[in-house]
C-alpha positions as a Python dict, from the first residue, in 0.01 Angstrom:
ca = {
    (1, 'M'): (0, 0, 0),
    (2, 'T'): (203, -284, -145),
    (3, 'S'): (140, -376, -505),
    (4, 'P'): (31, -731, -594),
    (5, 'F'): (369, -782, -764),
    (6, 'L'): (563, -687, -450),
    (7, 'R'): (339, -909, -237),
    (8, 'R'): (425, -1205, -461),
    (9, 'V'): (795, -1116, -452),
    (10, 'N'): (786, -1087, -72),
    (11, 'E'): (613, -1423, -36),
    (12, 'S'): (854, -1595, -277),
    (13, 'L'): (1155, -1451, -96),
    (14, 'K'): (1011, -1545, 243),
    (15, 'E'): (966, -1909, 137),
    (16, 'A'): (1311, -1930, -23),
    (17, 'I'): (1487, -1766, 274),
    (18, 'A'): (1302, -1982, 527),
    (19, 'D'): (1399, -2294, 335),
    (20, 'E'): (1762, -2187, 310),
    (21, 'V'): (1782, -2088, 678),
    (22, 'S'): (1650, -2431, 774),
    (23, 'R'): (1951, -2585, 595),
    (24, 'L'): (2212, -2378, 782),
    (25, 'T'): (2428, -2562, 1033),
    (26, 'D'): (2571, -2266, 1224),
    (27, 'P'): (2575, -2355, 1597),
    (28, 'G'): (2483, -1996, 1688),
    (29, 'L'): (2157, -2020, 1500),
    (30, 'G'): (1865, -2055, 1738),
    (31, 'F'): (1518, -2187, 1668),
    (32, 'L'): (1389, -1915, 1439),
    (33, 'T'): (1100, -1841, 1210),
    (34, 'I'): (1104, -1606, 913),
    (35, 'T'): (790, -1400, 974),
    (36, 'A'): (791, -1151, 685),
    (37, 'V'): (991, -997, 404),
    (38, 'D'): (953, -635, 297),
    (39, 'T'): (1115, -565, -39),
    (40, 'A'): (1185, -210, -158),
    (41, 'P'): (989, -107, -469),
    (42, 'D'): (1313, -93, -673),
    (43, 'L'): (1395, -455, -565),
    (44, 'R'): (1742, -349, -450),
    (45, 'S'): (1695, -428, -81),
    (46, 'A'): (1474, -638, 143),
    (47, 'R'): (1416, -645, 516),
    (48, 'V'): (1378, -998, 646),
    (49, 'Y'): (1191, -1017, 976),
    (50, 'Y'): (1243, -1316, 1203),
    (51, 'S'): (1148, -1431, 1550),
    (52, 'V'): (1360, -1646, 1778),
    (53, 'L'): (1242, -1882, 2046),
    (54, 'G'): (1454, -1827, 2354),
    (55, 'D'): (1609, -1557, 2565),
    (56, 'E'): (1780, -1234, 2461),
    (57, 'N'): (2123, -1400, 2448),
    (58, 'E'): (1995, -1659, 2202),
    (59, 'G'): (1845, -1377, 1995),
    (60, 'D'): (2181, -1203, 1981),
    (61, 'E'): (2360, -1523, 1878),
    (62, 'T'): (2103, -1584, 1605),
    (63, 'E'): (2142, -1228, 1477),
    (64, 'R'): (2519, -1276, 1445),
    (65, 'A'): (2470, -1615, 1275),
    (66, 'L'): (2231, -1463, 1021),
    (67, 'D'): (2478, -1183, 950),
    (68, 'R'): (2751, -1441, 887),
    (69, 'A'): (2525, -1637, 652),
    (70, 'R'): (2378, -1335, 468),
    (71, 'A'): (2592, -1370, 152),
    (72, 'H'): (2534, -1745, 133),
    (73, 'I'): (2158, -1707, 175),
    (74, 'R'): (2147, -1433, -87),
    (75, 'S'): (2337, -1640, -342),
    (76, 'E'): (2116, -1944, -283),
    (77, 'I'): (1791, -1754, -318),
    (78, 'G'): (1930, -1601, -637),
    (79, 'K'): (1931, -1953, -784),
    (80, 'R'): (1566, -2007, -691),
    (81, 'V'): (1392, -1672, -731),
    (82, 'R'): (1420, -1493, -1065),
    (83, 'L'): (1417, -1117, -1030),
    (84, 'K'): (1561, -826, -1226),
    (85, 'Y'): (1777, -747, -921),
    (86, 'L'): (1867, -973, -634),
    (87, 'P'): (1790, -767, -323),
    (88, 'D'): (2044, -703, -53),
    (89, 'L'): (1910, -875, 259),
    (90, 'R'): (1891, -710, 599),
    (91, 'F'): (1778, -931, 888),
    (92, 'E'): (1578, -766, 1165),
    (93, 'P'): (1416, -923, 1469),
    (94, 'D'): (1036, -917, 1458),
    (95, 'R'): (929, -762, 1787),
    (96, 'A'): (555, -812, 1728),
    (97, 'I'): (537, -1130, 1938),
    (98, 'E'): (725, -969, 2228),
    (99, 'H'): (502, -663, 2201),
    (100, 'G'): (188, -878, 2205),
    (101, 'M'): (311, -1073, 2509),
    (102, 'R'): (385, -745, 2691),
    (103, 'I'): (34, -615, 2619),
    (104, 'E'): (-118, -944, 2737),
    (105, 'H'): (87, -922, 3059),
    (106, 'L'): (-32, -566, 3123),
    (107, 'L'): (-395, -661, 3060),
    (108, 'T'): (-363, -952, 3302),
    (109, 'E'): (-224, -717, 3569),
    (110, 'I'): (-515, -476, 3515),
    (111, 'R'): (-770, -758, 3547),
    (112, 'Q'): (-606, -880, 3868),
    (113, 'R'): (-614, -531, 4018),
    (114, 'E'): (-981, -490, 3928),
    (115, 'E'): (-1063, -823, 4097),
    (116, 'I'): (-891, -709, 4418),
    (117, 'E'): (-1082, -380, 4433),
}
């Protein structure tokens, strides 16, 4: 269970990171959305979850672009969000949308099979 303090920290970081990512001009950066931030209780690290619109290749390019911009993003959010420690950011693709689409596809297949029988 996340404390109210960590929920506020996560939301503040999410907004700041999303704003900073929108300002990046890296050509490898695809159309992405910051979906969540999960900060460690000691505030030393944070996982930043994102989703990318496009194919797997575009996802890979975006992952590399975010890795290149990690230090810049961290320094910029440090100017906007006041914390005892500025967390080290780790970007991870959010697979929830892909997982949901896969489940929807499987359910559609099941419905089609039931209609045939």
